[in-house]
N, C-alpha and C positions, 0 to 999 in steps of 0.2 A: 318428597320423592327424591331419589338420588340423582346426582349429576352423572351424565354419561360423558366420557372423555374421548377425544380424538387425538391420537398421538402423531406428532410431526415425524417425518422420515428419519430424523437424526436421533431420536430418543433411544437410549440403550435398551436392548431386549430385556435386561434384568429388571428394569423398572416396570415394563409391561407385564412380564411374568409375575413379578411380585404383587402387582395390583390385581391381576386376574386371580391369583391364589387367594386374595383377600375379598374376592367377590365384587370388585369394581368393574363396571361395564366399560370396556375398552374397545376401540376400533383403531387400527393402525392404518395410516395413509396407504401403505403398500398393500394391505388386505383389501382396500377400497379402490385399488387401481388408480390412486391419486398421487403416486410418488413423484410424478413429473410436473405436477401443477405448480404454477408460480404462487407467490405468497398470497396475493389477493384472492385467487381462485381457491386456494387451500382453505383460507378462512371462510370463504363463501360456502365451500363444500361442507365443512364442519357445521356451520350454522344451518345449512339446509337440512342437515340430519338431526339438528337439535342437540349437538354435542359441543362441549367446550374444548377448544384446541389447547394442547399442552406443547410448549416449545422452549428451546433456548436459542432460537434464531432471532438476532437483533432486527433483521428486516421485517419479520412478522410483528415484532413489538412496534416498529415504526408504522406498519400498516394499521394495526389496531389503534394506535394513537391518532393517526390520520382520520380514521373512521369516527373516533370520538369527537374530534374537532369539527368534522363535517356532518355530524349527526346521522351517520350511516349505521344502521343496526347490524349487530353480529351477536352470536350466542355467548361470547366471552373468550378470553385468552388467559391462560396461566403461563407465566414466564419465570424462568430461572436462568441466571447468567451461567454460562458454561463452567466458569471457574468455581461456582458455588455448588455444583452438582455432587452430591454424595448419595449413593443409591438408597441406603436404608432410610435416612431422614426424608429424602424426596418421596419415597413410597409412603411413608407415614403421613406427610403433609398432604399429598394428593388423596390418600384414603380419607382423611378428615374432611377435606373439601367435598369429595364425591359423595360421602355418606351424610354429611351434616348440612350442606348447603342446598338451596332450591335453585332451579334454573333462573328465576328472576333475580337472585342474588348476584349472579355473574353476568347477566345480560348487559352487553355494551360496556363491560368493565375489563380491566386488566388486573389480575391478582398476581402478586409477586411472591415467589418462594425464595428462601425458606420463610415459613410463617413466623 
């Protein structure tokens, strides 16, 4: 079964559009009225929906690492450093993860891009 993604508020629209064009299940925080949530609440929201959160927010990476060390469950986080973002390769990597991985593959994990 494919992975559903939850896009942090800072993700460029081109990445979301590109993934949707490729048939990836995407929900944007703004569409979910979650644009103002703090990092912990945003990760909780994505997890409650069964979606893996995609971000380049270092604070969200820290929150996920904290949860791992404290054994607090979350659906997963995909992280890319802002300086590494290149739209085309980012879309390709996210499509691979979304279509090839299973939810349990990313549960309580942080996946780093680029692959």
